[in-house]
PLY file of the C-alpha trace (Angstrom):
ply
format ascii 1.0
element vertex 360
property float x
property float y
property float z
element edge 359
property int vertex1
property int vertex2
end_header
-29.15 3.20 36.14
-32.06 4.97 34.43
-31.34 8.10 36.45
-27.68 7.92 35.44
-28.56 7.61 31.76
-30.99 10.53 32.02
-28.32 12.64 33.71
-25.80 11.82 31.00
-28.31 12.80 28.33
-28.85 16.20 29.98
-25.11 16.73 30.26
-24.69 15.82 26.59
-27.24 18.47 25.63
-25.37 21.08 27.66
-22.09 20.23 25.96
-23.25 20.01 22.36
-25.68 22.89 22.54
-28.68 23.32 20.33
-29.49 22.54 16.73
-31.91 24.63 14.72
-32.33 21.94 12.08
-33.03 18.22 11.76
-30.52 17.98 8.93
-26.93 16.86 9.41
-24.97 19.74 10.91
-22.79 21.46 8.32
-22.36 24.83 10.04
-21.21 24.91 13.66
-20.59 27.69 16.13
-18.44 27.11 19.21
-19.28 29.60 21.94
-16.98 30.96 24.57
-18.28 31.53 28.09
-20.64 34.28 26.92
-23.25 32.09 25.24
-25.51 32.89 22.28
-27.46 35.58 24.15
-24.44 37.62 25.24
-25.35 40.70 23.13
-21.84 40.42 21.68
-19.77 38.22 19.37
-21.41 34.90 20.23
-24.92 36.21 19.60
-24.05 38.10 16.42
-22.20 35.10 14.98
-25.03 32.72 15.93
-27.61 34.95 14.25
-25.61 34.73 11.01
-25.27 30.95 11.29
-28.97 30.49 12.05
-30.18 32.79 9.29
-28.00 31.18 6.66
-29.00 27.68 7.74
-32.71 28.46 7.67
-32.65 30.33 4.38
-30.51 27.75 2.60
-31.77 24.54 4.17
-28.44 23.69 5.84
-28.04 21.96 9.19
-26.57 24.18 11.90
-25.81 23.92 15.60
-23.99 25.70 18.40
-21.70 23.95 20.85
-20.82 25.19 24.32
-17.58 23.74 25.74
-17.51 21.93 29.06
-14.51 24.04 30.07
-13.55 27.46 28.78
-9.86 26.85 28.16
-7.69 25.66 25.27
-8.45 21.99 25.85
-12.16 22.61 26.24
-12.28 24.60 23.00
-10.27 22.00 21.05
-12.44 19.17 22.31
-15.61 20.91 21.20
-14.19 21.84 17.79
-13.29 18.19 17.24
-16.76 17.12 18.35
-18.41 19.52 15.90
-16.33 18.23 13.00
-16.96 14.62 14.00
-20.69 15.38 13.87
-20.39 16.62 10.29
-19.47 20.30 10.46
-17.90 21.64 7.27
-17.74 25.19 8.60
-16.77 26.07 12.18
-17.22 29.62 13.51
-15.07 30.71 16.46
-16.03 34.11 17.95
-13.37 35.78 20.08
-9.69 35.84 21.02
-9.98 33.01 23.56
-9.87 30.48 20.70
-6.44 31.60 19.45
-4.28 28.86 21.01
-6.83 26.15 20.24
-6.91 27.19 16.58
-3.12 27.23 16.46
-3.13 23.52 17.31
-6.19 22.51 15.28
-4.95 24.02 12.02
-1.81 21.87 12.17
-3.88 18.67 12.29
-4.39 17.28 8.78
-7.67 15.75 9.97
-9.25 19.21 9.65
-7.68 20.42 6.41
-11.01 20.27 4.53
-12.96 22.10 7.25
-13.34 25.85 6.84
-12.81 27.92 9.99
-14.14 31.45 10.46
-12.28 33.20 13.28
-13.56 36.47 14.70
-11.20 39.02 16.23
-8.11 36.82 16.43
-5.41 35.00 14.50
-4.02 31.60 15.57
-1.30 31.39 18.19
1.05 28.71 19.49
1.81 29.12 23.17
0.47 32.67 22.84
2.84 33.51 19.95
1.22 34.54 16.67
1.35 32.15 13.70
0.00 32.54 10.18
-3.50 31.20 9.48
-3.68 28.05 7.34
-5.36 28.12 3.92
-8.63 26.87 5.42
-8.67 29.46 8.23
-10.22 32.91 7.72
-9.37 35.41 10.44
-11.17 38.74 10.73
-10.01 41.61 12.87
-11.37 45.14 12.79
-10.19 48.74 12.85
-11.76 49.48 16.22
-10.39 53.02 16.13
-13.01 53.84 13.48
-16.21 53.04 15.44
-14.47 54.43 18.54
-13.86 57.68 16.68
-17.48 57.88 15.56
-18.70 57.30 19.13
-16.55 60.11 20.51
-17.44 62.44 17.66
-21.16 61.82 18.04
-21.10 62.25 21.84
-19.45 65.67 21.68
-21.57 66.80 18.75
-24.61 65.85 20.83
-23.54 68.21 23.61
-21.57 66.03 26.03
-18.40 67.71 27.31
-17.42 65.42 30.22
-16.80 61.95 28.89
-15.55 58.65 30.25
-13.87 55.59 28.77
-13.77 52.28 30.62
-11.89 49.60 28.72
-11.48 46.00 29.80
-8.01 44.50 29.48
-5.56 46.83 27.71
-5.29 44.72 24.57
-4.66 46.45 21.21
-8.32 46.14 20.18
-9.53 47.83 23.37
-6.82 50.48 23.20
-7.77 51.30 19.61
-11.39 51.81 20.62
-10.24 54.23 23.30
-7.77 56.15 21.17
-10.37 56.51 18.42
-12.91 57.73 20.95
-10.57 60.47 22.13
-9.75 61.62 18.61
-13.38 61.70 17.53
-14.26 63.73 20.62
-11.36 66.07 19.92
-12.27 66.71 16.29
-15.89 67.44 17.21
-14.71 69.74 20.01
-12.50 71.65 17.58
-15.43 72.15 15.23
-17.55 73.44 18.12
-14.70 75.40 19.73
-15.16 73.53 23.02
-12.87 71.97 25.60
-13.57 68.37 26.64
-12.45 66.29 29.62
-12.29 62.49 29.55
-11.87 60.13 32.50
-10.02 57.10 31.13
-9.14 53.68 32.57
-8.78 49.93 31.97
-10.55 47.70 34.45
-8.21 44.73 33.95
-11.11 42.38 33.28
-13.94 41.73 30.85
-16.26 40.67 33.67
-18.74 42.82 35.55
-17.95 43.56 39.18
-19.13 45.75 42.08
-15.81 47.63 42.00
-16.36 48.69 38.39
-19.84 49.92 39.21
-18.43 51.83 42.19
-15.80 53.50 40.01
-18.30 54.36 37.28
-20.70 55.76 39.89
-17.92 57.94 41.31
-17.17 59.28 37.83
-20.83 60.04 37.19
-21.26 61.73 40.57
-18.10 63.72 39.85
-19.59 65.20 36.69
-19.00 62.64 33.94
-22.02 62.68 31.66
-21.47 59.62 29.45
-19.15 56.58 29.62
-18.04 54.43 26.70
-18.05 50.90 28.13
-15.58 48.85 26.12
-14.97 45.35 27.45
-17.37 42.45 27.40
-19.57 42.19 30.49
-18.17 45.28 32.26
-21.02 47.02 30.45
-23.44 45.60 33.01
-21.61 47.45 35.78
-21.39 50.69 33.81
-25.02 50.54 32.72
-26.14 49.96 36.31
-24.14 52.96 37.48
-25.60 55.10 34.70
-29.12 54.07 35.64
-28.55 54.83 39.34
-27.14 58.29 38.62
-29.46 59.07 35.69
-26.52 59.51 33.32
-25.68 57.95 29.95
-23.53 55.28 28.34
-22.20 53.99 25.02
-22.20 50.29 24.18
-19.65 48.29 22.20
-19.28 45.53 19.57
-23.04 44.98 19.12
-26.11 47.20 19.50
-26.72 47.29 23.28
-29.66 49.70 23.35
-31.97 46.96 24.67
-29.65 46.27 27.61
-30.16 49.69 29.18
-32.20 52.81 28.54
-28.99 54.76 29.25
-27.30 53.53 26.04
-27.27 56.43 23.58
-25.47 54.48 20.84
-23.05 51.58 20.37
-19.72 51.34 18.57
-20.09 48.28 16.35
-18.12 45.56 14.68
-20.36 43.90 12.12
-19.65 40.33 13.19
-22.95 39.10 11.80
-22.13 40.34 8.32
-18.59 38.97 8.54
-19.78 35.47 9.43
-22.58 35.54 6.85
-20.17 36.65 4.12
-17.73 33.84 4.87
-20.36 31.11 5.08
-21.65 32.30 1.71
-18.11 32.28 0.35
-17.69 28.64 1.37
-20.82 27.48 -0.43
-19.98 29.66 -3.46
-16.48 28.13 -3.59
-14.94 31.57 -3.04
-13.59 31.05 0.47
-10.02 32.21 0.96
-8.14 31.80 4.20
-5.80 34.36 5.71
-5.80 37.33 8.06
-8.03 40.24 7.11
-8.54 43.64 8.72
-12.09 44.89 8.17
-13.18 48.51 8.32
-15.53 51.20 7.07
-14.65 50.55 3.43
-16.67 47.33 3.60
-19.25 48.67 6.06
-17.90 46.31 8.73
-17.80 48.98 11.46
-20.01 51.86 12.56
-22.55 53.07 15.08
-25.97 51.53 15.68
-28.65 52.57 13.21
-31.01 53.99 15.87
-30.38 57.71 16.38
-33.49 58.33 18.51
-31.57 58.64 21.79
-29.38 61.48 20.57
-30.55 64.98 21.37
-29.24 66.79 18.27
-26.86 64.44 16.42
-28.58 63.21 13.27
-28.11 60.33 10.85
-26.99 62.82 8.19
-24.24 64.06 10.52
-23.13 60.49 11.05
-23.12 59.63 7.36
-21.03 62.69 6.54
-18.38 61.75 9.09
-18.52 58.07 8.12
-17.76 59.01 4.52
-14.57 60.80 5.61
-13.41 57.70 7.45
-14.36 55.44 4.57
-12.41 57.41 1.95
-9.39 57.93 4.22
-9.81 61.67 4.71
-9.97 61.22 8.49
-6.73 59.79 9.88
-6.86 58.03 13.24
-3.87 57.14 15.42
-3.78 53.66 16.93
-2.02 51.50 19.50
0.65 50.64 16.94
1.75 54.28 16.66
3.34 53.99 20.11
3.10 50.56 21.69
5.41 51.57 24.55
2.59 53.69 26.01
0.70 50.47 26.81
-2.63 52.17 26.33
-1.97 55.32 28.34
-2.98 58.14 25.98
-0.97 60.66 27.99
2.23 58.75 27.24
1.66 58.58 23.50
3.51 61.54 22.00
1.61 61.73 18.71
-1.79 61.21 20.29
-1.20 63.68 23.09
-0.15 66.30 20.56
-3.27 65.63 18.49
-5.65 66.09 21.42
-5.73 69.88 21.31
-9.22 70.18 22.78
-9.32 67.12 25.04
-7.81 66.69 28.48
-7.43 63.06 29.53
-7.53 62.08 33.21
-5.90 58.65 33.12
-6.36 56.24 36.00
-3.78 53.45 35.66
0 1
1 2
2 3
3 4
4 5
5 6
6 7
7 8
8 9
9 10
10 11
11 12
12 13
13 14
14 15
15 16
16 17
17 18
18 19
19 20
20 21
21 22
22 23
23 24
24 25
25 26
26 27
27 28
28 29
29 30
30 31
31 32
32 33
33 34
34 35
35 36
36 37
37 38
38 39
39 40
40 41
41 42
42 43
43 44
44 45
45 46
46 47
47 48
48 49
49 50
50 51
51 52
52 53
53 54
54 55
55 56
56 57
57 58
58 59
59 60
60 61
61 62
62 63
63 64
64 65
65 66
66 67
67 68
68 69
69 70
70 71
71 72
72 73
73 74
74 75
75 76
76 77
77 78
78 79
79 80
80 81
81 82
82 83
83 84
84 85
85 86
86 87
87 88
88 89
89 90
90 91
91 92
92 93
93 94
94 95
95 96
96 97
97 98
98 99
99 100
100 101
101 102
102 103
103 104
104 105
105 106
106 107
107 108
108 109
109 110
110 111
111 112
112 113
113 114
114 115
115 116
116 117
117 118
118 119
119 120
120 121
121 122
122 123
123 124
124 125
125 126
126 127
127 128
128 129
129 130
130 131
131 132
132 133
133 134
134 135
135 136
136 137
137 138
138 139
139 140
140 141
141 142
142 143
143 144
144 145
145 146
146 147
147 148
148 149
149 150
150 151
151 152
152 153
153 154
154 155
155 156
156 157
157 158
158 159
159 160
160 161
161 162
162 163
163 164
164 165
165 166
166 167
167 168
168 169
169 170
170 171
171 172
172 173
173 174
174 175
175 176
176 177
177 178
178 179
179 180
180 181
181 182
182 183
183 184
184 185
185 186
186 187
187 188
188 189
189 190
190 191
191 192
192 193
193 194
194 195
195 196
196 197
197 198
198 199
199 200
200 201
201 202
202 203
203 204
204 205
205 206
206 207
207 208
208 209
209 210
210 211
211 212
212 213
213 214
214 215
215 216
216 217
217 218
218 219
219 220
220 221
221 222
222 223
223 224
224 225
225 226
226 227
227 228
228 229
229 230
230 231
231 232
232 233
233 234
234 235
235 236
236 237
237 238
238 239
239 240
240 241
241 242
242 243
243 244
244 245
245 246
246 247
247 248
248 249
249 250
250 251
251 252
252 253
253 254
254 255
255 256
256 257
257 258
258 259
259 260
260 261
261 262
262 263
263 264
264 265
265 266
266 267
267 268
268 269
269 270
270 271
271 272
272 273
273 274
274 275
275 276
276 277
277 278
278 279
279 280
280 281
281 282
282 283
283 284
284 285
285 286
286 287
287 288
288 289
289 290
290 291
291 292
292 293
293 294
294 295
295 296
296 297
297 298
298 299
299 300
300 301
301 302
302 303
303 304
304 305
305 306
306 307
307 308
308 309
309 310
310 311
311 312
312 313
313 314
314 315
315 316
316 317
317 318
318 319
319 320
320 321
321 322
322 323
323 324
324 325
325 326
326 327
327 328
328 329
329 330
330 331
331 332
332 333
333 334
334 335
335 336
336 337
337 338
338 339
339 340
340 341
341 342
342 343
343 344
344 345
345 346
346 347
347 348
348 349
349 350
350 351
351 352
352 353
353 354
354 355
355 356
356 357
357 358
358 359
């Protein structure tokens, strides 16, 4: 019996995660399968939760579901609220259906939810966020553009883009990347080639590494890895072939010496801003699209791995995006293309100096 009780206690710790405070938990983060050290949304969101809790003497905790599906997410959200959470942070699109159900339950009407990169859905169909649900999405085309622009300005002429699943967010990263590369190529009077594909998964795999290695051995100099853990496969291929890579969503320079820069969504700032808004009684639910105008996107602040591209070059281009001078086409300009840049009439016409080799 003692062994059984001990086992149950261990299991309980796995399910409810870790608290950074002895106070009653007011701020909770529910992780998806990535965990708080995933170098992506979970980690960035957790850093914001932890910092706010420690600076403002608030109890905080992360919870890791027992199963990574709608029921598992809902169960852990309910557990967090039962344990006292007034704010629940949900990082990533996998929470969409769970949030669609939770927000209809009057039990949670006084809880504030901060949703990163998704809006609620019911049976995978979009629904409006409730008044207590803040949903942030981002203009991924903007950091994607900056990544492509910087790569070409730094001397790369044979680029690659490996996206995960061809969702609008991933497609926008890719389309922005192509347009940034094209505009830089026009300024330099160069012609650029880009290998381009979607892997169909956000998980690393030997097949992705094999494909990336083939691209590198075929002349590709740098690959923008855009899709969760596929970066591990791309980074490994870059290391083996002594080539380069670009990270995504968070600064991934510590994951591989091949990472020249990363195209960022400032999830940490987003979460911190909304937690602050709750305690300042300024929280307002709804769906919000964040971009350069609020400094919610960009490249990583470390420019040491570029050969010639400087911070001043970046700031000049960032300003054009921020004030709207630079226009960037997105997935919504031609949804029928389903992410194939060669089937998007407007985009194909805009890519005067870029040739895209699409692998569907």
